N, C-alpha and C positions, 0 to 999 in steps of 0.2 A: 070479215073485213077488219074488225077490231084486232083479231089475232094476227093478221098480216101486218097491220100497223105496229103492233107490239113487237113483232119479230124484227121489223125494219129498224125500230128505235133501239132494240137490243143490239143489233148488228152495228149500228152507228156508234153506240156507246162503247162496245168492245173495241171497235176500230179506233175510237178516240183514245182509249186507254193504251192501246198498242202504240199509237202515235206518240203519246206522252212518254211511254217507256223508251221509244226510239230516240226522242229528244234527250231524255235523261242519259241514255247510253252515249249519245254523241257528244254530250257536254259534261254532265255531272259525274259520270263514271270514269272519265279520263282525268288523270291527275297531271296537271301542268301549271307551273313547274313543280317537279318533285325534288325537294331539297334533301339530300342524303347526309348521313352522319359524317361521311368523309369529305363534305363540302363540295362534292360534285353535284350537278343539277341536270335533271333530264326534262326536256321539253317534248310535248306531244301535241299533234294536231291531226284531226280526222279530216281527210280529204281523199276519198277513194279514187276520184277521177282526175286528180291533179297530176301534172307531169313533173313538177319540181316544187319543193317547199324548202325555204331557208329561214333561219333565225338570224336576226340582226340584233346585237347586244353590246352594251357598254363593256362587257367582260371579254369581248373578242378583240384582240389588240392589233391584228393585222388588217385584213380587209373588212373587219367588223361583221362579216356574215359567215355562216356555216350551213352546209347542206344537211337536211334531215333524210332519214332512210325509211322507206315504206314497208310495213309488214303485210301479211295476208289479209288482215281486216281493213286495210286502207288507212291505218294509223301511222303517221310519220313521227319519227323520234330522233333526238340527238342528245347525247350526254357530254357535258363539258369536262374539261380538266378541273382540278381542284381550284375553287374560286376564293379570292381573298375576301375578308369581311368588308361589306359595303352595301349600300342601297343600289342594286343593279337594275338597269332598265333594258327592255327588249321589245321586239315586235316580230311578226312573221312576214315573209313574202311568199305568196302562193301564186305560182305561174306569173311572177312579176308584179302582182298586186299586193300592196302593203295592207296588212291586217293586224289587229290586236288579237290577243289570245282569248278565245271564247271561254276557256276554262279558268281564267284568272280575272276576277272582278276588280283587282287593285290596279288603278291607272292614275297617271298624272299627266298634266298638260304642260308642254313647253312651247310657248307662242301659239301656233295653230296645230300642233301635233300631239296626239295622245300616244303614250307608250305604257306598257305594263311594267310593274316593278315587283321585286322581291328582295329579301334581306338575307345575307349571310352574316350570322351573328359572330361577333368577335371583338377584340379590343378596339379596333378602329371604328366599327359601326355601333358599338354598344349604346351610345347615347342617341342614336337615330331611331331606336325602336321604342315603342310605348312600353314602359315598365310600371310595376306596381308601386308608384310613388305619388305624392300629392301633385295634382295637375293644376296648371294655370288655365286661364280663360282666354280664348281667341275670339275677338269680336271684329265686326266690320263697322267702322264709324264714319259717318258723313259729317263734314265740316265745311264752313264757308271759306272761300279762297278769293278774296278781293284782289290779291296780287296777280291772279290769273284770270280775273274777270268772270268768276263762276260763283254761283250761289251755293253750290255744293260739290265737293269732291270726296273721295273715300280713301281711307287708309285702313290697313289691318293692324290691330293692336293686341299684343300679348300682355296680360297682367298676371303676376305670379300667384301661386296658391296662397290663399288667405287674404288677397287684396280686398275682396268684398266684405270681409268680416271686421275690419278695424279702421283705424285712422292713421296708420303708419304712412309715411311718405317714402317714395322710392326714387332711385336714379333711373335714367332713361337712356336706352340705346336706340338711335335712329338708324335703321337698317335698310339700305337702298338696293333695288334690283338693277339688272342690266337691260340692254336694248332688247326689245321684244317682250320683256316681262311686264309685270304689273304688280298691284298690291297683293296678289295671291302667291307670287313666285317663291318668296322666302318661307312662307308657312307651309307650302305644299312640296315643292322640289327641294327646298333648303332644310326642311325638318326643324325649323327654328324653335317651335314650341316644344318638341320632344327633347332637343338638345338642351334647352333652358330648363325644362322640368327636371331632367336627369342630373345635370350639373348642380343645380340648386339643391336638390335632394341629397346629393353626395357632399354638400358643403364646400364644393369647389368654386362655385360662382355665387355672387351676391344676388339676392332676390331683386329683380329689376323689371321695369316696363320696357317692352320692345315695340317700337312703332315702325311699321313697314308701309311707307307711302307709295302712291302711284307716281312714278317719275316721268311720265309722258305728259308734257304740259298741255296738250290738246285733248286729253282724256279726263273725264270725271272719275272713271273707275275702269275696271277691266271691260273689254268689249262685250256687249250683250247685257250689261247690268246697269246701263243708264239709257236715257231716251235716245232713240235714233242711232243706236250703236251696234246693230246686229250685223256688222261687217266681219269679214275674216280677219283675225289678228295678224299683224305683220311685224317683221323684224324692225322696220323703220317707220316712225310716225312723226307727225309734226310736234314741235315743242319739246324735243328730247334734249338737245344740246345747243340751245340758242340763247341761254342765259336766263330764261324766264323762270324755270324751276328754282335755280339758285337764288335769284333775286327775291322770289316770293316765300322761300322756305322759312326764314327766321320768324316772320310775323304770322304767316298763315298756318304753318305746321307746328313749330316750336311754341309759338304764342298760344295756339289753341290747346295743345297738350298741357302746357303749364296751367292754363285756366280751367281745364275740365278734368284733369286727373291729379291724383295726390303725388305730385313730383317734388323732388328737391331741386328747386329751380336755380341752380348755379352751375358754373363752368365745370367744377370738379365732380359733378354728378350728372354730366351729359356726355354721351359718346356718339360718334357718327362713323358709320362704316358702310361699304357697299361694294358690289362686284361689277367689274367692267364699266358700263356707263354709270352705274351707281358709285363706283370708285372715283370716276371723274367728278361726279357731283359732290362726293365727299371732300375731295381735294379743294374744289373751288368754293364750296359753302364755308368750309372751315377757314380757308385762306382769307376770305372776305369778311369773316366774323371771328377774329382771333381771340375774343374774350368769351365765346359761346361754348366751345367744346374742349374739355380737358383730355379726352381720349379720341384719337383719330386713327382709323385703320382702313386705308384703301386696299381692296383685293382685286388683283388682275386689272388694275385701273387703266381705262382708255385715255391715257394722258395725252393732251393736245389733239384729241380727235374731234373737236367741235366743228361745226359747219364752217366751210371755207368759202362759201359763195356769198358772203355778206360782210359788211364792216363789223368786226367783233365788238360786242358790248363791253363796257368798262369792266364788268365783273370777270371777264376773261383776260384782261390786260394786266401787264406787270406782275405776272405770277411770281417771278423770282423775288422781287421786292416784298411782296405780300408774304411769301414763305419765310423770309428772314424775320419779318415782324411777328409772324405767328410763333416762331421758335424763341424769339426774345420774350414772349409771354409765358414760356415754359409750360407747354402741355405736359401732363403726367405721362402720356404715352402717345407716341406716333409710331405705328407698326405697319410695315409694307409687306403685302403678301403677293407672290407671283409664282407660277409654274415655270419650270426651266425650258419647256417647249411651247409656252404660250406665244401666240403671234404678237402679243404686246410686250414681250420680255425686254426687247431692246429699248422701247419707250420708257420702261421702268428703270432700266440701267441708267439711261440719260437723266431721268428725274433724280435718281439717287446721286449721280455725279454733281448735279446742281446743288443738292442739299449738302453734300460733302464739301464742296467749294466754300461754303459759308459756315462750316463747322456745326451744322444742325445735327443734333443727337436723336437718332431714330433707331428702331429695331427692324430687323429684316428676317422674313421667313420665306425660304425658297423650297418649293416642293417639286416632285417629279410631275410629268405630264403637263397638260396645257389648260385651255380655256373651257373647263368642264365643271359640272356640279359636284362631282366627287371631290374636287379640290375645294370648292367654296364651302361645302359642309365641313370639311376638315378644318378650314380656316376659322369658321365660326366656333367650332368645338375648341379650338386653341384660344380664340380671342376672349370668350366670355369669362374664363377664370382670371383674366388679367385686368378686368374692368372694376373700377370703383373700390380699389383696395387702399 
């Protein structure tokens, strides 16, 4: 009886080992993505019973999907053309069902969607990749927000290498996310910490604090990380563009940062920038507080996209007059970023015409493509060396 029990246990053990080997073959022994020296990339996905497997990626410029081909083992594969240096994102569709790559643990979240990512190294993407340089610290900080009626809200903050070791004071960049984003967007999708680390190490950017707040006025933090918030993240939420964030920002965010971090608390050592909705917030926060920011840089700004179903708060009124006053105060830099196929391109053209009418001196950076993270990373990489000089 004991011998039979021993044999049964041995068979079960061997079966388990084989099962583990099968799992390892199905995932660990498949390389995907395989980045080759010629900057082509091969994707692989094991699905012997699937009828169709496609890859959807930021690097596919037409329909954004390409079909994989199945081999005799049931492994589907696809090899790209030569890819440009960038942080590329992708996912698979298996018989129409969206899936991430089980062989790639590197993923990022955009609103409610996870995608895998990989890097093609090169001049454009060089600062997006972790290098052997001194690293800053990324923290999640809870702060009181009486302006929004909350005891605690959260921002992400980057402090440069060496911040913890001394008494030096630093300039501050307030970096704002777009609709659907939150306080994690710029540190994850935007690679803000890596860009700052690398540029500072190269001597191209001044050491600075970067504050990345949550721009959704009804949220305390990203969904799932405060009480009663385990709902699916959505593109639109309450309190995004109703004036509440802009009104609360100077005291709640800037005031807290100046009181709790070693900042140089004056206009010429403060900058504000943001993408899309964050660009909108940047424009109105700075226009309503012309003595607060010496550097202003809206990116793909959602100009005049505020809620239309209510009487507009004073903070959104008389923008043209406020912009004239702002430029009379002579900011050190006002730089506008936009992609030439961005759906907000014409709004930004009209905004520039309004500034031109009044002789406002600004800088302009126009890139290819549209409303995408590839542009916003590029813009941040361009902006940091221009700040606090």
